[in-house]
N, C-alpha and C positions, 0 to 999 in steps of 0.2 A: 527286576534287580533285587528287590527285597527277598523274594523267594530263593533266589540263587544264593544270596548272602546267608540266609537262614539255613539253607541246605549245607552250605560250606561250613558254617559254624557248628551245625549238628554233627557233621562228619568229623570235625576236629574234636568235638566233645567225645564222640564215640571212640575215637582213637586214643584220647587221653584216658578214658575209663578202662578201655581194654588193656592198656599198658599197666594200669594200676591194680585192677581186680581180676583180670582174666587169667592170672597165672599164680603159681605158688612162688612166693617171693618173701624177701625180708619185709616184715611189717613196717619198717621205717623207710623202706625204699620208696621214693617219690619219682615222678617223671623228671627226667634229666634237666629240662630247662626251667623247672619250677622256680628256683631261687636264683638262677643265673641271671645276671644283668638286672637286678632289682634291689630296691631299698625297702627294708621292713622296720617299722617303728611300732612297738607295742602300745596298746591303748584300749580303753573301754569301747570305743567306737573306732572302727578302721575305715579310712577313706582310701580309695584307689587313686592313683595318679598316672597319667600317660604323658610322656614328654619325649621330644625328638632329640635324645641325648646324642645320637649319632646320625650321620647323614645316610642316605640310601647307599647300599653297597653296590659294587661293580663285579662283573664276571661271576655272577651267581652268589656272591657273598651277601648275607642279609643286611649287614651293617657296614658303614664306611667310616670316614674320619669323624672325630669328635666335633660337636657344635658347641662352642664355648658359650656364646650368648643365648641363642635360642634353646639350647639344651640345659646347660649347667645353671645359668642365671635363673631361668624359669623354675627349674627343679628346686634350687635353693630358696626361691621365693615361696614355694609351697611349704618347705620345711620351716622357714622363718615365720610364716603365718601360723602354722600349727603351734610353734613355740609360744607366739604371742597369745594365742587363744588359750592354751593350757595355763598360761600365767595370769590370765584375766579372771579375777574373782567374780565378775558380773556376767561373764559369758560361759555357759556350760559349767557352772560351779560343781566341783567334786566329780567332774567327768573328764577323762583324759582322751584326747584324740590321738589315734595312731594312724599309720599310713603304710600303704604298699604301693611303691612307685616303680613303674616299668618303663623300659626304653622301647619306643615304637620304631626306631631306626628310620624314621621318615618314610615308611612303607606301609601301605594299608593292610596288605595280607599278613605281614609280619606282626603288625599291631593287633590284628584279629587273633592270631595265635597266642600272643602274650595276654590278651584280655581274658582268655579262658581261665586264667588264674583267679579272676574276680568272681567267677560263678561256681567254682569247685565246691564251695561250702554249701551251695544250694542244691547239689545233686546227691540224691540218696544212693548209697553204694550197697550192693548185695554181696555180703562177705560169707555167705553160707558155704560156698564151694571153695573157699580159700583157706588153706592150712599152712602153718609154718613147717619147716623141715623137721621140727620136733613133734609135730602133730598138734600143737596147740593152736588155739584161735589167734588170728593176727590182731595186732593193735595198730590201728591207723592214726597217723598224726592228723589232728583236726585242723583243716585249713582255715585261714582267716575269713571271717564273714565280712564282705565289703558292703557297706550301706549306701555308698555313693562314690562316684568317680569324678575326678577333676581332670578334664582334658577331652579330646586331644587337641593338638595344635592345627594340623592340616585338616581341611574340610573333608577330604577324601577318607582320611583315617577316622574322623569322627563319624562319618556316615557308616563306614564298615562296622565300627565298634557299637554304634547306637542300635544297629539291627540285632545284635546279640544281647545287649544289656536290656533292651525293652522286653525281650522274651522272659527275662528273669526279674523284671520290674525293679531295675536298679537305676536310680536317677543319675543323670550325667550333666555336668556343668562345664562348658568349654570356655577357655580363656582367649582363643584366637580363631576358631572356625567361623567363617563369615558367609558360607555358601547360602544363597536364598533357599535352596532345596530343604535345608534343615528347619525352615520355618513351617514346614508342613506338619501340623500337629496330629494328623491322622496316621502318619508313617513314623514320625520321630517324636512320639508323645512324651517320652521320658528324657528328652534332650532340652537343655536350656543353655544359655550363654550370656556372659557378661559383656560381650562385644556386640555392636550392632551388626545386623546381617548386611550382606552386599546389596540388598534391595535399597536400603537406606543410603549406602555408599553410592549406588548407581544413581539414586535420586539426587544426591549431593553433586555428583559429577555432572549430571545433566543440567542442574541449576547453574553450575560453573560455566558450562558450554553456552547455555542460553545467555547468561550475564555477559559473556564475552562477545555475544552477537554472532557466534559460530553456528550456522544452521546446516552445515554440510561437513560431516566428519566420517572417519573410518575407525573401525575397532580392531584391536589386536589382542588375542587371548592365548595364553598357554594352554595346551591341551590338558584336560583334566577338569575336575569338578569346579575348582575355584575360578579358573579363567573363563571357562565356558558358561558357568552359571552367572558370573558377574556381567559378561557381555550380554547374555540373554536377558538379564534383568534390565540392563541399560536400554537395549533395543525395545523391549516391551514397554517400558515406561515412556520412552520417546515417542512410540507410536500412539500410546494412550493420550499423552498430553499434546503431541503435535509440535511443530515448529522446528524439529531437528530431523534431518534425513541421514540415513546411513549410506555412504558411498560404497564401502566394501567392509566385509567382516572376514578377517583372516585369522587363521589358527596356526600356532607354532607347535609342531609335532613334539611328542615326548622325547624322541630320539632324532633330532634334526640331522639331516645329511649335510656333508660339506657344501657350502654355497647356498644353503637353504635361506639364510637371513638376507643374503644379497637379492635373492629372488623375491623375498617379501618386500624389500625396499622398492624394487622395480615395479612390483604390482601396485604398491601404494602410489607410485608416481603415475600410474595410468589414470588416476583422477587427481590431477595436480591442484584443482581448486579445493579439494578436501585436505587442507594442510593440518587440521587438528586430528590427532591420533589418540583415541581413548584406549588405554592399555590396562588389561587385567592379566598380568604376567608375573612370573616369579623373577626374583632379582637376577638370576643368571641369564634368563631370556632377555630381560631388559638391557643388561650390559651388552649382550651380543647384538641386539637390535640397534643400539646406539653406535656400536662399533661399525656395523654394516652401513649405517647412514653416513658415518664419517668417511668410510672408504669410498662411497659413491658420491662424495662431494656435495652432500645435501645438508651441510651445516647451516642452520638458520632457516631451513625450509619448513621442517615439520614443527608443529606445535604440540608438544607432548602433554597429555593429561593422564597422570598415573594414579593407580589405586593405592590402597594401604600397603600392598606388597612392595611398592617403591617407597612411599612415605618420605622419610627424611634420611634414608640410608645413604651411606657414602660409597659402599661397594659397587653399586651399579654405575656410578658416574666417575669412578677413578679413571683418570687419563681420557675421559670423554667429556670434560667440562664444557668445551665449546659447543659440542653438538647437543648437550643436555641443557644449555642455558635457556632460561625462560620456561622450563618445564613446570607445570602445575601439578602438585601431588596432594594426596589426601591421607589423613591418618586419624584414627580415633583419638579423641581428646584424651590426653594422658598427662601425668605428672611424675616427676622423678621422686621416688620414696627415699628420703634421706636416711631414715632408720635402716632401710635395707642396705644402703651403701655402707653404713658403718658396720652392719652385720657381715656383709660379704667381704669387706676389706680385712675383717678380723679373722676370717677363716684361714686355717692352716692344716697341715697334714696331721698335726697332733690333736686338734680340737674338732676335727670334722671327719672322724672315722665312719660315721653313719652313712656318708655318701660314698658308695662303692666306686663311683667314677671320678672322685675328686683327685685321686692320684694321677689319673690320666689327664685331667684338666691341668694339674700342676705342671706336668711336663709340657703340655701344649702352650700354656700361658707363659712359662718362663724359659721355654726352649732349652730344656735340660733333660737329664736321664736319671731315673730313680733306680739305682742298683742294677743287678743283672736281669731282673725281670721287668724292666721298664718297657714302656710301649714305643719308645723312640730309640731303637737300637743304633741308629746312625748319628745320634747327637753327640758332639764332642764334649759337651759340658755336663757335669754331674750336678744333680740338685743337692743343695745343702739342707733344705727344709727350713731355712731361715729367711727365704724370700718372702716378700710381702706384696699382696695384691694392691695395685694403685701406686706403689712406690717403685717396685722393680719391673712393673709392666703397665701398659696402658689399661685404663678401665673406664668404661661408660656403661651405665645401667641399660639393660636391654628394654626395648619399648613395651613389652607385654608383661613386665614384672608386676605392674599395678593391677592388671587384670587377673593374673594368677592369684594374687592375694585376695582380690575381691571375690573370686570364685570360691576360695577356701572359706572366706568369711561368710559368704552367702549360704554355704552348706552348714556352717556352724550356727548361724542365726536361725536357720530352719530347724536344726536339731534342738537348739535352745528353746524355741517356742513349743516344739513338740514335747520336750521334757517338761516344760512348765504346765502344759495342758494335761499330759498323761500322768506325770509323777507328782505334781502339785506340792512341791516342797520336800519331796523325798531326796535325801542326800545320795548322790551317785545315780546309777541306773536302777530304775524300779523294774519289777517283773514285767510290766507292760511294755517296757522298751528293751527287754532282753532279746526280742526278735522284732526288729523294726520293719514295719510294712512299707515297702518302697513306694507304693501308690499314695499312701498317706503322707509320706515324707515329701513326695513330689508336690502335693498340695501346699505344704508349708513353704517349700522353696519358691513356688510361684507367687506367694504372698509376702515375701520378705521385702523390707524397705529400710534401708539404712544408708548412712554416708560412708562411702568406701574409703580406701586408703588415700585417695587424692581429694577427699572431702567432696566428692560428687555423688549424687544419689545413685544407689544400686537398686533397680527394680526390674521386674519382668512383666511382659504383657501376656496375653492368653496363649501365645505360641512359644513362650519361653525366651523371647528376644529382648535384649536390652535396648533402651532408647538410643537413637542416633545422635552422637555428639562427635564432631570431627573438627580438627584443625586443618586449615588449608595452607600449604606451603608453595613457595616458588623458589626454584633454584636460580640464584642470581650471582653474577660475577661482578666483582669490584676490581679496582686496579691491583690489589694485592692478593686477593683470594676469591674463592667461590664458596657460597654457603646457602643453606635453606633458610628462608625467612618466612615467618608467618604473615600471611596477607589477608586472613579472614578466618571465619569459622562457620560451621553449619550445625544448627540445632532446630530441626523441623523446617527451618528456612535459612536461606543463605545470607550471610553478612560478608561482603567482599570489599576490600579497599583497593579499588583499581588504580588509584593514584600511587600506591606503593609498589606497583608492578614495574618490572623492567623487561625489555625485549632486546634480542640480539640484532644489531645492524638494521634497525628500523626506527622510524620516527617515534615521537612521544605517544602517538595513538596506538590503540590495540590493533595488532595485525588481524587480517581477515581470513576466514575460512568459510566461504560461501560458494554455493553453486552458481548463483547469478547475483550480480550487483543489484541493489535496490533500484527500482524504476524511478525516473524523475517525476516531478509533479506534472500531472496532466497525462500520465501514461498508465495504462492498465497492464496487469500481469496476465500473460497467456501461459498457463502452467503446462509443463511437459507431462504428458500422460504417465502416471505411475510414479512420478518423482515430484512431490508437491513443493520441494525446496528449489526446484529449477524451473525457470520460466523465461519467456521472451517478453520484452517490453514493446508494447504497441501504443503509439500516441493516439489520443482521442482527436479525431479529425473533424473538420467542419464546425458545425454548431454543437458538437458533443462536449461534455465535460466529464471529469472523472467522478462518477457517482460512488464508487467503492474501489477497493484495491484491485478488483478483478473485472469491473464493468465500467462502460462508458454509456451515458444516456444523453438524449437530445434535450437541449435547453427548451423552455417554453418559447413560443413563436415570437414573443415580444422581447426576448432576452438573448444574450449571447454569452459564451464562456468568458470568464475573466482571464487575465494574463496567464495565470498558472494553470488554468483549466481545472481548477478544483471546485468551481461553483459557477453560477450564472449571475450576470448583472444586467440591468436594463440597457437596452440598445439606446444610444444617444438619439435624441429627437432634434431634428433640424428644420429650419424653415428658410425661405428666401429672405436674406438680409438686405437692408437698404444699401449697405456699402459693397455688396457683391457686384462684380463686373457685369453679371447677367442682369442686374437691376439698374445699374448706373446709366447704361446706354438708353434703355427704354424710357427711364424717367427723364433723362436729358431731352430726348425727342418730344416727350409729352409736354414738358415745360415750355419748350420752344413753340409747340403747337398751340398750347393754351394761350401763350402770350400773343401769338399771331392771330388766333381766333378772336381774342379779346380786342386786339387792335382793329380787326375788320368790323367787329360789332360796334365798337365805339365810333369808327369812321362812318359806318352806315347810319348809326343813330344821329350823329352830328349833321350828316347830309341826308337826312331821311326824306326830304322833299325835293331832292335834286332829281333831274330826269333819269340818270343812270340807276339810282336806287329804286325809283319808281318803276322804271322799265324792267328791272330784275324781279319785280314782284316782291314787295317788301315783306309781306306776311310769310310767304313761303321761304324767303331768304333767311328770315330769323329762325324759322323751324329747322331749316337745313343747317344753319350755323349752330343751333342748339345741339343737333345730332353730332356735328363735327366736334364740338366742345366735349360732349359725353364720350366720344371715341378716344379723345386724349385723356379725359378724366379717369376712365376705367383702369388706366395703368396703375394708379395709386392703390385702389383696393386689391388689385391683383398682386402687388408687391407687399402689401401690409401683412402683418402676422394674422393668421387665420383665427377667427372668432365668430360667434354667432352674428354679430353686427356686420363684420367684414364679409362673411359668407352671404349674408342677405344682400349687401350692396353688389356683390359679384353677380348674384343671380339676376338682380334687377337691371343693372346697367351694362352687363356683358353684351347683350344683344340689343339693348334699347338705343344706344347711340347709332348703331348701324341702321336700326329700324327707323329712327327719326330721319336720318340722311336719305336712305333709299326710298322711304315712303314719300318724302317731299320731291325727290328727283323723279320717281315714277309718276307722281301726279302731274309734274310739269311736262314730262315727255308725252304722257298720255293726252294731255290737253293740246299740245302742239299737233300730235297725230290726228286727233279728232277734228281740230279746226281745219286742217288742210284736206282731210278726207271729206269733210262736209262741204268744203268749197268746190270740190269737183262736181258735186251734184246740185248744190243749191247755194244761193247767196245768203241764206239764212244762217245765223250763227248757231253752233251746237249748244246743247244745254250743259249746265254745271261747269262753266268756265270762269265764273266770277270768283274773286278772292275768297269770299265766304264759302262758296261751294268747294273750292280747292282745299281750304282748311278742314272742312268737314270730311272730305275724302281722305286727306292725310291722317287725321287723328283716328278715323275709322280703321285705317290700316295699322296704325300704332296700337290701337286698343286690342287688336288680335294678339300682339306680342305681350301686352300687359295681362291679358286674360290667361294666356299660357303660363306666364310667370306666377300668377295668382294660384292657378291650379297646381303648379309645381310646389308652391309653398304649403298648400293644404295637404297634398299627397305625401310630401317628404319635407318636413320642416328643416330649415338649414341648420347644420351642425358640423363640427369638425371631427376629423378622424386622423389617426396616425397610421400611415401606410408603411408597414415594415417590409413589404415585398418589393417596393420600387427600388430600393438600394440595398437589397439583401445579396451582398457580394459573396464570392466563394471564400474569401478571407474574412472571417467574422470581425477582424479588427477594423475593417472599413465599412461595416454595416451601419446603416443609419435608418432611423424611422423618420418619415417625412410627415410633418404636421400640415394638413391640407384640409380644404373644404370638401365635403362629401359631394363632389360633382364628378360623375363618371364621364368617360368619353362620349357615351351615348347621350347623356344629359347635355353635354356641351354642344354636340351636333344639333340636338333639338332646339337648344337656345339660340344658336346662330343660324339654324336651318331656315327659319322664317325670313331672317334678314337677307340670307343668301338668295332665297327665292325672290324677294323683292329686287335684289341686285340683278339677278338674271333677267327678270321681267323688264326691268328698267333698261337693261342692255339691249333687249329685243326691240323695245320702242325706240331706243337711240339709233339702232340700225335702220328701222323703218323711217325715221325722220332725218336720215342723213342727207336727203336731197333738198331739204329746206335751205333757201339761200341764207348766207351768213348775215344778211341784213335783217333777218327775222329772228329775233330773240336769241336763246342760248342752246339751240338744238345741237350744234356741232361741239361746243365745249362739253356739254353733258355727255355726248357720245364718246369723246376722247377720255373723259373722266371714267366712264364705265368700262371702256376697253382696258385702261390701265389698272383699274380696280380688279377686274377679272384676272389679269395676269398676276397681280399680287396674291390673290387668294388661291390661284392655281399653284403658285409656288409654296404657299403656306401649307397646303394639305400634305404633300409628301414629307416636308420637314417636320410637321407636327406629329403625324402618325408614324413616320419612319424612325423616330427616336424613342418609340414607346419602350424599347428594351434597353435603352442607354442608362448608365448609372447617373448621368446628368439630366435625366428626363425632366425632372421638375423645372430645372433652370432653363433648359432649351425650349420646352413647350411654353412656359410662361413668357419668356422673352420673345419667342416667335409670335405668339398670339397678340401680345401688346404692341409689338412693332408693326405687325400687319394692320392692326386697327389704326395705329397712328399714321401709317403710310397711306391707308385708304382715306383717312380724314385729310391728310396733307394734299393728296391728289385733288380731292374735291375743293379744298380751300384754295390751292394754287391755280387750278384751271378755271374755276368759276368766279372767284372773287378777287384774286390778286390783280388781274387786268383792270377790273373796275376801280379798285382802290388806287391803282397806279394813275388812272385818269383823274379820279377825284382829287388826289393829292398833288400830282405833278402837272396834270394838264386840265385844269378846271375850265379852260376855254372850250373844250370839247363837250363838257357836261352842260349842254344848253338844250332847250326844248326845240323840236322840229314841228313842222306843220302837221296838222292832223289829217289823216285820210280815212276814208270810209272803209268798212270791213270788206265791201265789194272790190274796192281798188286794190286793197292789200292782197286779197286772194287772187285777183286777175293778174297782178304783177308777178306773184309767185308762180302762177300756172304758166305764164309766158316764159319766165326764166327757166322753168323745168324743161319746157319744150326746146328752148334754144340749146340748153345743155345736152339734151338728148340728140338733137340733130347734129350738133358739133361733133359728137362722138362717132357719128356714122359717116362723116365726110372723109374721103381719102386725101392723103398728102396735105392735110391741114387746111383744105379749102372749106370756106364757110360761106353759106348763102343765108342771108337774113330773110326770115319769114315773119311777117307781122300780121297780127290779127287786126281786123278793122276796128274793133271795139277798144283797142289798147291805147291809152293815152301816151303821148311822146315823153311825158315826164318820167316814165318808168325807166328810161335809159340812163338815168343819173348814176354816176359811178361813185358818188360821195357816200361815205358810211353814214347811215342814218339809224338811230335807235328808236324803235317804235314800241309803244306799250299797247298791248291788246286791251288793256283796261280802259283806254281812252275812247274806245269805239263803242258805238251802240250795238248791243247784241240783238 
C-alpha cells in the first residue's frame, strides 16, 4: 500500500514538474490548479491545511456540495487560531504564522493531488533548458515552503497524504483522523493527531458493552479505512481481553445497491440473541441502517452502540427517533469555544475575503444568490450581504472546532520552543530557522504539553496519539422531544451512570444481548466449541457440586452438596432415637418381659423351698431366668446412643443372655438324656447330675462365650463409627450418616453363633428326650420351647440379612434382633415358668411333696411306659393289649400327676 501510494505520489510530482519546466513557457505560468480552491495567508512560517470544504463529487466530478460545518467551521477555526497566535505576544513573538489551506473534497486521491502543493518548494528545478520567448532566462515564482500541515479530516485522506509528506519530512497533525493504522510509527512517523485513535475508542466501546453485560454482539462497518480499522480494533481487543464474542461482522459497501441495507438487517436477525450492534459507520450509512430497521419492524430490537462518527449528531436520527432510541454513542470529550462563536458570528462578506469559499457558504447558509455568478442559480432570493450568522440562520459550533484549534496551537508551541532553543532571544526568525528541519520540528511536536482551547491537556505519546478522553451519550426520548444525554465518560477506564439510562419498551433493567443466559447455581457451563460466549447448562448431579464455572466435582465421602450445589456440607448423622416407632415396640416388649421375669424370680425366691421350685432345679432355674432377663435387657443398649460404653455393653450382653439360657437348657436336657440312657443298661446313676455339677457344666459353657468376647475386646477395642454408605441415597438430600458401633455382620454372627450352636444342640437333645413321660421333669416343655425358638430364629435370618440394602436397614435390623431376643426369652419364660407360677399362685394345693421313690423305680417305670407307648402305636384299629413285666410294681399305673425331683434320690 505504501509503495503504491509513494509511486502514485511520485507520478503526480513528475507530472507537475513536467508541466512547469519541461517546456518553454511564460516564467510566471504555474500549474493550473495551484491556487485554485485554496486560501493563502502570508507569514514568516507557513502552515498547510487540509479540510473537506466540499463533499465527494458524483459522476466523475472531483468535488460536490459545500460542507458548511465540517468544512467551513473547521477551516475558519484554523484561521481564527492563527489570528490568536499572531496576536499573542508570548507565543512566537515577532514571528507571523501564515497558511496555505486546500480543499480535499472528501476524496483521498484528490487530496493527494492537492497536497503536492505543499512539497513544491522542496523540489529542485533544473531550468537550464528553459528559455522565455525573448530568449531570456525564466524567473520562477518561488512557492511557499510549508513547515507543517494541519489535517486531514478523514483517516483515508490522512493516510494517503501522510505517505507523501513523510517522504519530504513534513510533520502533520490531524484534528479528526482516528484510524488505528495511523498509530504505526514505522509507517506514519511524521503523523500526529490531537484526537485519540479508534483503538482507544474501540476499548471504550468494549468497556461499555462489558458494563452492559452484553457478551454477544455483532459489528457493522462502513467500507473504508475508518470503519474497517475501527471494527478490527474492537474485535482484536475483545479477543485479547475475552468476555465478548462477535456473532457477525458485516460491512456496508461504498456504493450500496438497492435493498442492501434490508439484507444487512435480515443478516443481523440471523443471530437474534446478538441484539447489540457495534457500529463504525459514517452518518449516511447510519441513517440508512436505522431506516432499514424501521422498515423491517425491528424498532426496539437492536441495541445500537455508535462510534464518534455518530456521536451526538442529529442528521442520522432525523425521522428515525423511535428506532434509534436507547442508542449509546461515543464522542471525544470536547467543549464549545465561545470565542470562536463570537468570531464566526461576526464574519461577513466584507470582513472575510480571505476565505475563498465564504461566499459559497453565505449562499448555502442563507439560501440566497450572490449576483450573476452565484453558486445557487435556482435560488429565488438574492443575498443582501447584511445577513448575520446566528440571527438569520441556525448556528451550532461543529464538534471538531476545538481539535482544529488545538492542532494549530500544538504546531505553534512546537515552533515556539524550537525558536527559543535555536534563536535564543533573536527577534523574528534567526538564520538557523530560515530552513526548518522537519524531523527536528517533529521532535518538538511530540514533546509539547499545554492546556488546549477547552482547558484540557494536549500531549502526544511516542506514536503521536493523543490520550483517550470520551463523553458517552445515550439517545433518549421524553414526552416532548428526543435528545442526546451524557451518561458517562471514559478516560483510561469507564465511568458509566447506568441509572441515568433509558430503554425503549422494556423494564427498568438493562436489556440483554447474550448468546446464552447465565447458568443457575449448581449448574456448570458446557461451552460450545469455538464460541466461548455460548454454552449449555448442565446440572451437577448426584453428590457433585459446582467447583467452578465450568466443572463439577464429587463431594468428600462424608459430605453432600448443599442446596445450591455451590459447595459441600456434612451429611447429617442419625441414630436410633428412643421415640422412634422402631424403638418403642421392642422397648415395650422388653419392659413387659423384664417385669414378667422379675415377677417369676420374686415368686420363686418367695417359694424357694416349695416342691415345684425344688423340682424345677432351683440353681439352674435362676441361671435360666438370668439369661432370660439379659435377653430382655439387651434391648436397651441396642437402642441407646452409640458410645464406647454402650458398644462394650452390646458386645458383652448381645450373646450372653442367649448363652445363659441355652447353656442351662442344654445342661438340663443333657442330664435327662443321660439319666434315661444310663437306666437302660444299669440301675446305677450317671455321673455329674448333681446341682453343683450342673452349675459347673453350665458356667463352663458360658465361659466359652465370655472368652470369645474378651478376645474380641483385645483384637478390636469397641468404638463407634459413622456409616455413610448405609443411607447413601441417590438423592443427596435424603443421605444420612448412621452413628453405630463398629460391629460388622460377621462379628454379629460370631457373637450369636455360639449361642445358636447351644440352641441347636439343645434342640437335638430335646428331640432325643421327647419320649420321656410327662411325669418326669421338664423334657417336653423344653422341647416345645426349643422348637418355637428355632422357628423364631429361622424367621429372623431372612428378615435381618434380607434388609441389608434397605434405607431403613439400621431400624429394621435393630428392631428385628431385639424383638427376636425378647420373643425367645418370652417363649422360655412362658413355657417353662408360667405354668409353675400359675400353680404356685393360684393352686397352692398342688404344690405339695409326694412320696420318694428310688432311682431304680423311676427308671423302671419310665421304661415300662415307653414300651407301652411303643406297643400301642403298633396295634391296629386301636386295640391294645397290656403287657406287664414281672418286676414292675402295680403302683406305677397311677394316673395322677406327680412331680419328682431327681435331687431327692441317691445317686
